[in-house]
N, C-alpha and C positions, 0 to 999 in steps of 0.2 A: 353776672346769673347767679343764684342764692346758690352754696352747696348742694343740697338736695336734688337739687334739677340737675348740677353740674355731672353728677354721681350716678342719675339716672343716664342722662346723654352717654353720657361714657359707657356706661353697659352697654345700650342699644349699639353704639359704634362695636362695640367688640364682640359682640354677640356674631356678624356675619364673619368675623375674622375667625372666631372659635369653629364655625363652619366650613370655613375654608380649610382651614387646619385639618379638620376630621378628615373633610373629604380626599387629603393630600395622604391620608396614612393608607388608604390599597396600593397607590403608587409604593410608597415607602415598603411594604410590604412583598411589593411584587419584584423589586429590586434585590430587597434579601432572599427572596425563594429564587432568585436566577442565580444566585450567590451562595447559592447550596451544595455542598460537597468540598469547598475551599477553604484556606488551603488545602491545595493537593500538592503532594510528594510525590517522586517518580525517580525512579533510576533507570536513565537509558543509556545503554551500551557504555557502562559508566561514568557519564555525567548524572550528576544528582540536581534536580530544580523544584524548585517548590513556586508552584503559582498561588498568587492570591485572588487570581480571579481570568477566565477565559482569555488568552491571545485575541486583539481584535483584528491585526495588521497580518494574516499568515501568508508565506508563500510557497509553495508547493516544488518542490526538484523531482523528477521522474514521477511516471504515471501512475505508476500504483501506490502513491501515496498522496496524489493528487483523486484518484478512484475512492481511497478512504472517507478523503473530506467529503465527496459528493456525497456518496452514499451515506454519512452520518447527517445530509442536510444541512452543513455549514460554509456553503457557495458565498454567503452574507461575510464568511470570517475572510473571505480568501484574498488578499490584495494583488495578486499574480501565480504565474505558471510557470513550470520551462520543462523542458524533455520530453516529448512523448515518444515511446516506443511503437505504438503503432498507434490503429482508430481507438478513441474512447468509448467504450460503450453507448448504444443510442441510447439509452435513459439518463446517460451524464449530459448528451449534447448539446441539449440548451446552454445548460449553469456555464459547461466548460467554456462555450460562446461567448459568455458574458465574462468571461474572466479573462483579465489582461497577461497575454503573453510575454513573457519577458527576454526569452531567446529562443529559437529552434533547441538548444543543446544546453548545456550549464549558462547562465548571465555571468559577467565580470562584476568582482566584488561592488562595483561604484554602479551597475548597474541593479545588483541588488538591492543595495542601502539605499536607490534613489525610490524605489518602490516604498519607503519607510515601513519597513514591516518591522514585530515586534516577533514575532516566530520565524523560522527558517524548518520544515519539513523534507527532510532527504529521502528517495528509496532507497540512493546504494549509496557505497563509503564514499566513490567518485563525487558527490554532492558539494561531501566537505572536505575537497584537496587543501589543503594549506599551502602547499607550491601555489595553489591559484589564488590564495589570500582569503576562500572561504570555509577557512576551518574553524569548529565550531569556539575552539576558544578566542578566536580574532572577531567571534560574531556576539561571542558574550562582552569581552570589552567595548563594545558599541551598542550595547545595552538589550543585545536579541537573542532572546531563547531558543533553542532548537532540539530537534529529533530526528534520528537516524532510524530506519525502518530497523525491527530486530534482525532479520536476514542478512543483514548489513555487519552486525558486530558479530556472530553466532560461533561457540563454542565448541559446537555439538551441533547432531541432529538436529532441523529445522521440522517441526510438526504441525498439525491444523490447529495443535494447542497454542502455538506460538502465534498464530494469525489470532485466533480469539485474543491473544493478549496483547497484540497491535491494536486491533480494535477496541478494544477494552479500554486501551491506557490514551489512544487519543480521544475516544467519546469522554472521559472523565479529563482530562485536559481542558478541553471546549467547554464541558458543564452539561454534556447529553448524553450519561449514561445509560440513561432509559434506552436509548435508540442505539446503542451499542450493545445492549442486553437482548432487542429484540432481534439485530441483527443475527448474532451468534444462534438466539434457539433458531432462527430458518435454517443457518446452515448447517448445526446438525441434522435439522430435518431433513437436508439436501442430502446429506450424507449418509444417511440413513437408507435413504431410497435408494442410494450409489451402491451401496453394500449388497442389495437383495441381488444387482446384476451380475454380479462378479463372484457368487455364494459356492458355485460350482465348477468355477474354473480352475486349470492348473498355470499359474503364471506367465506370464508371456517375457520372454525374454526380451526386452527393450534399449534401444542404442538413441541416446536424446541427440541431434544433431543440430545444435549454433549455429555454427559457423567456422571456418576454416580452411586451408587447402594443405599445406604441409603438414600440419597435424590437425587432427578434430578434437573444436570447441565443443564440451561435452558437458552435462548435467550429472555433479555427483553425488555424494551419499548425504553431503551436508547441508543441502536446500531444502525448501519445500518441494523443490519438483521430483525428488524421489520419492516422498510419502505419497505425493499424489498418482504417481506410476505403482506403487505399488496397491494403494485404494481403488485402482483402474482394473487390478487385474493384472499386473503387470510385475516383470522383474528388472529393476535399471543395471544393466550391465557392467556399471562402473560405478556401482552401490560403492565402491572401495575407495575411491575418490574422495580424498578427506577437506575438499571442497562446496562451494554451491557451484559452483560452475569452475572447469579446467581444461588444461587439454590434453590428450592421450593421442599415440601414435594409433596409426589407421592397421597396423600388424596388427595391434591389441584389441583393435575390433574386430579383425579378421576372424583370431584366434576365439574372441568371445561369443562369438556364432550369434548374432539377434537375429530375431524372427519380426519383428516391426522395429521400424526405425521412425520416429517422432522428431518432424520439423519444427522446430519453433520461427515463428512467419513475424516478422520484426526486418525495419532498416531499407536498406535501396534492394539489397538481394531476392530477388522474388521466390517463392517457395518452389514453382516449377525451376526455377534455375539453378538453387538447393538438388531437387532430383536431379536433374540433367546431371549436374557434375558428379553425386553417386553412383549414378545409374554406367556412367562411363567411364570411371574408375576402375581400371584392367585388375587394380589388387583388390577391390570389391568381391569381382565376380562372383566369388563361392561362396559369398556369405548369404544365408537364406533370407534375408529381408530384401536384397539386393536381386537375389533369384525370382525370389515372387511379387517381387513388386509391392512390397508392403508397407506402407507407409501412415503415418498418424501425422495431424498438425495442429497447434496450438499455438497462437498467438504470445508471445514473450511474456506478455502481461499476466498471462492465467497462469504462468509456472514462476512465480515469485510471491512473495508473501503480500498478499493484497486480498481484496476483497471478492476475487473472480475465482481464489483457491480453490473451495469448495464446488463450486458448478464444474470446474476444471476438470474433476473425478470424474462424473459422469462422461460429461465429454468424450475424457478419452476413453473409458471402460465401453463409448458404443462402438469407436473404431477399432479398439483392442478386439 
């Protein structure tokens, strides 16, 4: 074939290839857009991590971690979940049903690895117990990044600002910052409405009953539960307990004279059983809340750092 003709034929053959290359550009642009905000570096509970891209196979342990992920529309990033305290909210039910449940409570290290995660998100410090093989350091050695809910390592009182921080940091880790900011804006509006309900109220002395027989396991002043109570028009009688949750003597419950008892609903002991235990205890017979049978109820998942916390304020304000 003469050289001029060969050049023309080659050019004709290259033209479609150039068109294909040009058509592929938007896809590469889309990939670049997905990676916006990366690398992302965050220090969480003393662990500094740089994410080059969003995790692809996350496992959540504890309900409030799972619900943060589902609220942010990250179902497709979930390779598994574990440990429900109570029922997931109805709006998450379908997405939760589509997510593999690795264990009723915490999975063994081997079962966790079998899910092939690249990220593990724990709601409580117990999710990462080193003695059970799930320590964050052990996970890192296996190439698995991790996050602990900020309440799990709090050194001072947790507030709604920490709830916002939790949601924002998870949103940034998975490249959905706009969704996280949208949720925060909605939460701020919800809290503003709840504040109007309590404007002219005297704070109600409140005792939180989680569980316990010989001692009362209750909400202290360091957890988000304390902030929820105050915003709802209450005063936590154990706000001086420097823990998120801790034990108090029944004598101290009597001495502090709570006017309402907030029962946390979860686990195998029902609200009715908890009420019966409190009402039938002769030691508590002179406690105003027991005398007047003044009880409020919140699911445990409402009283921890998660996407339910803002709504819990209004829910409790109505009951108080």
